[in-house]
N, C-alpha and C positions, 0 to 999 in steps of 0.2 A: 142845889148842886154846889157844893163847896168848891169843886174844881173850877167853876166858872168865875169865882171871885178873884179879880185881878190883885187884890190886896192880901190874899192868903199867903202865908209863909210856906210855900210849897218847895219841894226839892227841884233844883235845876243844876245843869252843868254847862260847861263852856269848852269849846275846842277850836283848834286850827281849822281852816277851810278844808273840807273833804270833797274831792271830786265825785265821790259816790252819792253825794246829795242829789246830783242831777239824775242819776239812775233811780234813786228812791222816788224822786218826783215823777219820773216817767212811769214807774209802776203805779203810783197813786193816781196819776192822770188817766191811765188805761182803765183802772178800776172805776174812777168817777165817771168816765164816759159810758160805762155799762150801767151805772146807777142813774145818772141824770139824762142820758140819751140826748134827744134833740132840745131838751130844756136848757142845756148848757150851750151858751153862745160862744164861750171861750173858757179855757181852763189854763190858768197862768201859774208859774212858779214865782212866788213873791217872798218877801222877808229876807232876812240875812243869809239864809242858805242858798238863795238864788243869785248871790253876788260872788263872783270868783274872787278869792283872796280874803274874803271877810271871815273874821273869827266870829263864832256864833254858838248859841245853844243848838245842839243837834236836833232841831225841831223843824220839820218840813212844813212850810206854809203854802197852801194852794188857794187860789182864788177861782171860784166858779162864778162866772158872770151869767146872769139870767135876764130875760126880758122883763119879767115881773115877779115880785115876791109873792108866794102863795103858801099854803099850808105844807106842801111837799110831803104829805103823809106817806106815800109809797116810797119816796126817797128816804125819809126818816126810818121807816121799817127796814129797808135794805141796809142802811148805814148802821143801825143798832145791831142787826144780825151779824154784821161784819166787825163788831167790837167797838164801835164809836158811841160816844155820848153826844148830846147836842144841847144847844141853848139858843134863844132868840135875843136879838138886840144887844149882844155882848160887846161888839166893837163899835157899833153905831146903831141908831134906830133903823128899823126896816132891813135888818141883816139877820143872817143865820150862821151859826158856827157848829161844826162837827169837830170833835177832837178825840184822839186816841191816847190812852195812858199806857205807860210801860209798866213792867212788873215791879219796879222800884218806886212807882208813884211820880215819875217824870212824864211830862207831855212829850209825845213823839210826833204828832201831826196835828195841825190845825187846818181845817177846810172852811174857808170863809165864803159865804154865798152873798153876793151883792147884785143889785140891779145895774144893768148897763147904764152908764152915764151918771151914776150916783157919785157923790163926793168921795165916799170911801173907796169905790173902785178906782177912781182917778188917783187918789192918794197912794194906794198900793203900787200902781203902775208907774206913776211919775217918780216916786221915791226910788223904786227899784232901778228904773232907767237912768236916773241921775247918778246913782252910785255906780252903776255899770260903766258910766262914762267919766268918772272922776276918781281915779285911783288914790289920790291923796286923801280924799274924804273917806274912802274905805279904810285907809290906814288910820286916820284920826279916830274914826268911829270904833274900829277894832281895838285900838289902844285904850280908848275910854271904857269900853266894855270890859276889857281885861283888868283895868284898874278897879272898876266897880265890883267885879266878881271877887277880887282880893279883899276889898273893903267890906263887902256884904255877902259872904259866901253862903249864909243860911237865911238871908232876908231878901227874898225876891221883890217885895214891894219897895224896899230901899234901893235896890239895884235899879229898878224901873224909874224911880223918882230921880236918882242921881244922873241918869242919862237924858231926862226929859228936856232940859234947857238946850242941850246940843241938838236933839232931834227937832225941836221947834225951829231953831235957826236953820237947820239943814232943810227942813220942809219949805221954808221961805225961799232959800236958794234954789231948790229943785223946781218950784213953780216959776221962778224968774227965768231959770234956764229953759224950761219948757216953753214959756211964752216967747222967748227970744228965738226959738226955733220955728215958730209959726209965721 
């Protein structure tokens, strides 16, 4: 699946924060509840579209937290029938991703499936919560993304690489912030 290659030069766009992203997530969450049923311990809106004021690719990221990773064959069948593709271990070992592509070859949705208590589940939630509580970091990150989009409009891997150092530092700050709250 070429779409799963983080280094592929795929099409992407960037926009101002859109309050409709919350509504889109709500619709996705309702659908995921019917697909995962009681296997979903939580379904969270994560990623840049979950942060008010964040400029972002108009791509809704959802996190489905499960007790234990399994084959999820029935889930996969339902997701494929609904127009999703999937891959295993894309964002981290022992994870699953479902994604939906738009008519122009842009990703529209990422559904990340992680085990409760896993490092990846924690990272998604801690980073989101940190940004929701630090508006200056939202502005800094938005500005960086806007700059990188103008520098690499047709090179998604270069866009990702250019923001990596900022994200690494942001993650350190987010975990320190989280630890100080406990």
